[in-house]
DOSEMAR-449915 format. One record per residue (C-alpha): residue in three letters; y, x, z. Coordinates in steps of 0.02 Angstrom, whole numbers, padded with zeros to 5 digits, always signed. Last residue first. Layout:
<nutors>
alaYXZ;...
</nutors>
This chain:
<nutors>
lys+03136+14299-05328;val+03186+14191-05180;gln+03150+14296-05025;asn+03037+14220-04894;thr+02942+14374-04836;leu+03090+14491-04851;glu+03015+14664-04840;lys+03086+14751-04687;gly+03257+14831-04670;glu+03275+14784-04487;glu+03426+14673-04517;phe+03342+14591-04667;glu+03184+14552-04568;arg+03292+14484-04426;ile+03386+14371-04548;asn+03222+14295-04609;gly+03169+14268-04428;leu+03335+14181-04396;thr+03299+14062-04539;thr+03117+14039-04486;gln+03163+13995-04307;ser+03304+13878-04357;ile+03202+13785-04487;ala+03049+13774-04374;met+03155+13700-04233;leu+03232+13573-04351;ala+03061+13525-04419;glu+02982+13495-04250;arg+03130+13397-04185;thr+03126+13286-04338;leu+03254+13267-04477;tyr+03163+13326-04632;gly+03165+13154-04716;gln+03348+13131-04670;his+03426+13141-04842;ser+03543+12994-04805;thr+03426+12845-04815;ile+03419+12720-04957;ile+03314+12562-04966;val+03312+12458-05125;asn+03234+12286-05155;pro+03384+12185-05093;leu+03507+12276-05206;ser+03674+12322-05127;ile+03629+12505-05096;leu+03591+12527-05281;arg+03757+12451-05330;ala+03854+12567-05214;leu+03757+12717-05278;thr+03799+12674-05458;asp+03981+12637-05418;asp+04012+12806-05336;glu+04184+12778-05259;ile+04117+12754-05084;gly+04185+12654-04938;glu+04332+12721-04838;asn+04299+12663-04661;ser+04109+12674-04666;gln+04103+12839-04760;asp+04034+12941-04616;thr+03964+13103-04688;tyr+03790+13178-04704;phe+03774+13104-04879;ile+03934+13074-04973;gly+04012+13243-05019;ala+03856+13296-05111;glu+03745+13144-05143;glu+03769+13143-05332;glu+03583+13155-05376;tyr+03528+13045-05232;val+03402+13082-05094;asp+03306+12981-04964;leu+03267+12848-05093;ala+03158+12693-05083;ala+03141+12592-05244;gly+03085+12417-05290;gly+02963+12312-05389;leu+03020+12389-05552;lys+03066+12319-05722;lys+03166+12180-05637;glu+03313+12196-05759;lys+03429+12245-05616;leu+03299+12367-05552;ala+03279+12447-05723;glu+03467+12461-05746;leu+03488+12544-05576;leu+03347+12667-05611;ala+03423+12714-05779;glu+03590+12744-05693;ser+03507+12850-05560;asp+03414+12964-05681;ile+03284+13024-05556;leu+03231+13204-05520;ala+03417+13231-05489;gly+03400+13164-05312;arg+03285+13299-05245;ser+03128+13272-05143;thr+03110+13112-05039;asn+03093+12996-05188;ile+02990+12835-05186;leu+02967+12718-05334;tyr+02878+12551-05313;ala+02780+12470-05455;thr+02784+12283-05495;asp+02851+12303-05672;lys+02717+12435-05697;met+02782+12602-05756;asp+02798+12661-05937;asp+02975+12589-05951;ile+03022+12698-05803;thr+02967+12849-05906;arg+03080+12801-06050;ala+03233+12755-05946;asn+03219+12912-05839;ile+03108+12985-05704;leu+03094+13170-05740;his+03282+13167-05739;arg+03285+13356-05708;asn+03105+13415-05727;asp+03122+13569-05838;asn+03283+13638-05765;thr+03201+13634-05595;leu+03208+13518-05444;pro+03067+13543-05320;cys+02923+13419-05316;tyr+02862+13282-05199;leu+02898+13120-05294;ser+02811+12957-05249;val+02747+12828-05374;val+02672+12669-05300;asp+02567+12543-05397;ser+02508+12681-05512;thr+02429+12653-05684;arg+02567+12684-05811;leu+02658+12816-05710;leu+02501+12917-05680;thr+02446+12902-05862;asp+02616+12962-05924;leu+02617+13106-05799;asp+02450+13178-05851;thr+02302+13161-05733;tyr+02233+13240-05576;glu+02109+13137-05476;val+02112+13164-05289;gly+01964+13141-05172;glu+01952+13325-05129;ile+02100+13425-05188;pro+02082+13553-05328;ala+02247+13641-05366;pro+02355+13582-05509;tyr+02496+13691-05578;pro+02598+13572-05687;asp+02566+13440-05553;tyr+02514+13259-05571;ala+02410+13163-05445;leu+02315+13000-05434;val+02263+12935-05263;lys+02166+12776-05228;met+02232+12699-05069;gly+02135+12665-04910;phe+02287+12681-04797;gly+02217+12843-04727;lys+02198+12906-04905;ala+02384+12881-04930;ile+02420+12981-04772;asp+02312+13126-04830;ile+02395+13123-05001;ala+02567+13127-04919;ala+02521+13287-04827;arg+02462+13358-04994;gly+02626+13314-05076;ile+02723+13396-04936;lys+02623+13558-04949;gly+02626+13564-05138;thr+02547+13428-05242;gly+02690+13369-05350;val+02700+13192-05420;ile+02586+13084-05312;gly+02537+12917-05390;met+02465+12797-05261;thr+02346+12664-05326;lys+02322+12508-05219;gly+02161+12468-05125;tyr+02246+12457-04956;leu+02435+12461-04976;asp+02445+12276-04943;ile+02592+12175-05011;gly+02743+12086-04939;val+02801+11906-04914;leu+02970+11904-04825;gly+03059+11772-04929;ser+03030+11633-04804;leu+02970+11702-04637;ser+03101+11610-04531;phe+03138+11686-04361;asn+03328+11682-04373;phe+03391+11738-04202;glu+03534+11837-04283;arg+03451+12003-04236;thr+03291+11920-04297;arg+03363+11903-04471;val+03431+12080-04483;tyr+03264+12152-04431;ala+03167+12044-04555;his+03279+12101-04698;thr+03256+12283-04651;leu+03068+12258-04631;lys+03039+12190-04805;arg+02853+12231-04795;ile+02854+12325-04961;leu+03016+12417-04925;ala+02994+12458-04741;leu+02819+12518-04779;leu+02879+12630-04921;leu+03022+12702-04820;ala+02908+12745-04675;phe+02786+12814-04804;ser+02919+12932-04871;his+02967+12979-04694;glu+02788+13030-04654;ala+02784+13146-04805;val+02951+13224-04757;ala+02903+13257-04576;his+02725+13310-04623;pro+02790+13449-04734;ser+02873+13524-04580;tyr+02964+13689-04604;ala+02894+13757-04766;pro+02985+13874-04886;val+03132+13914-04772;arg+03243+14019-04885;val+03300+14195-04925;val+03429+14254-05051;pro+03462+14439-05076;ile+03639+14503-05108;gly+03638+14661-05215;leu+03762+14596-05343;ser+03624+14565-05470;ala+03526+14478-05332;ala+03667+14353-05309;tyr+03668+14318-05496;arg+03482+14284-05493;tyr+03498+14177-05337;asp+03620+14056-05418;thr+03602+13933-05274;asn+03601+13742-05275;asn+03423+13736-05346;phe+03363+13830-05192;gly+03250+13703-05108;ala+03157+13746-04948;ser+03308+13735-04836;arg+03404+13843-04712;leu+03463+13958-04850;ala+03498+14134-04789;ile+03619+14219-04908;leu+03630+14404-04861;arg+03759+14544-04873;val+03923+14451-04850;gly+04071+14569-04854;cys+04207+14442-04893;glu+04222+14509-05071;lys+04037+14475-05096;leu+04058+14299-05027;ile+04199+14267-05150;asp+04092+14325-05296;ile+03948+14218-05231;val+04060+14064-05229;glu+04115+14088-05409;arg+03937+14125-05465;asp+03865+13968-05385;val+03819+13934-05203;thr+03866+13751-05184;cys+03820+13671-05018;asn+03729+13505-05015;val+03560+13582-04970;phe+03619+13690-04825;pro+03708+13858-04819;cys+03682+14005-04699;val+03799+14149-04738;val+03757+14322-04673;asp+03855+14480-04631;ala+04010+14381-04583;gly+04184+14459-04585;lys+04254+14334-04709;ala+04138+14183-04715;leu+04284+14061-04706;val+04332+14126-04880;ala+04187+14022-04950;thr+04277+13859-04907;his+04363+13813-05071;his+04230+13887-05186;asn+04093+13793-05095;leu+04001+13800-04928;ala+03999+13633-04837;pro+04131+13611-04704;glu+04082+13599-04518;leu+04072+13786-04484;tyr+03963+13854-04343;leu+03994+14040-04316;ile+03833+14120-04253;asp+03843+14290-04167;tyr+03661+14341-04153;gly+03569+14357-03988;his+03394+14360-04062;asp+03268+14273-03947;lys+03398+14154-03875;asn+03445+14118-04055;ala+03307+13988-04069;glu+03390+13877-03938;asp+03564+13902-04010;phe+03494+13864-04182;phe+03415+13702-04118;thr+03568+13630-04032;arg+03695+13696-04157;asp+03601+13618-04303;tyr+03589+13454-04206;pro+03778+13449-04189;lys+03800+13470-04378;ala+03846+13628-04471;asp+03888+13617-04656;phe+03904+13807-04657;leu+03826+13933-04538;ala+03925+14095-04543;ile+03812+14226-04463;lys+03872+14387-04381;met+03745+14526-04356;
</nutors>
């Protein structure tokens, strides 16, 4: 089995090489993301392994089919970047990693939140310059505040446990609610209207694209904080920027951005970025943005590599694909 692993980073090689000791596959690590320009690099591979910022649309899948690819093994939980129905129609199954470390993403969202509300980035810069003034660094307590959790899958539930640990009241919204002790489910409008912190933990679908938009932001408290470690297109970025400029939100912490492809995971320090909305968001004092690193822990990377290669093993042996996207 030959695997073409696209958008490969040094840490991918480290953990996939370790996990591959149990399999012995021929893994070709390719730095470019998978798209219609790079898909031909998969020629001769049985499997392609794309990441979240790869594009696996009909055009790409047609090229992969011509190259002899028989399986698309996503090394992510999300699959909104992949036309899995079209792939299936050509006899190419799509598998994914449904849960690698929900705690990693949930913990990162709270790291962002704490850095935001306690102004840690500003304090760090000051002390690096030997400025020990506390002026302008007044924060807020999380204890006693209301946390609005949108999406109560594995990551959302991990976040709920953390929020409870801080002594927060938890409200939740999910189209498919499951009973969780100490959590009150409500409709989205009520959650947005009453929460001090709103954090998103849901996959991106056609139904929830721009779930957070000008109208829904207007429902939120002017002092509320918005956290997103899920998918960038859950938030209308231009509406978020306008709300922050008009002080209709207390702040935002984002690990994802709807136009992050081609920007995140790359070094843009010498060129700058042409995305004016992202540049403005980064420049605001009450915004923290990280480069889609919520999953980036040793535990998560090992789970991703092990599950991905396990999915490929099932395909190779003709077994039922446990993690197939259907």
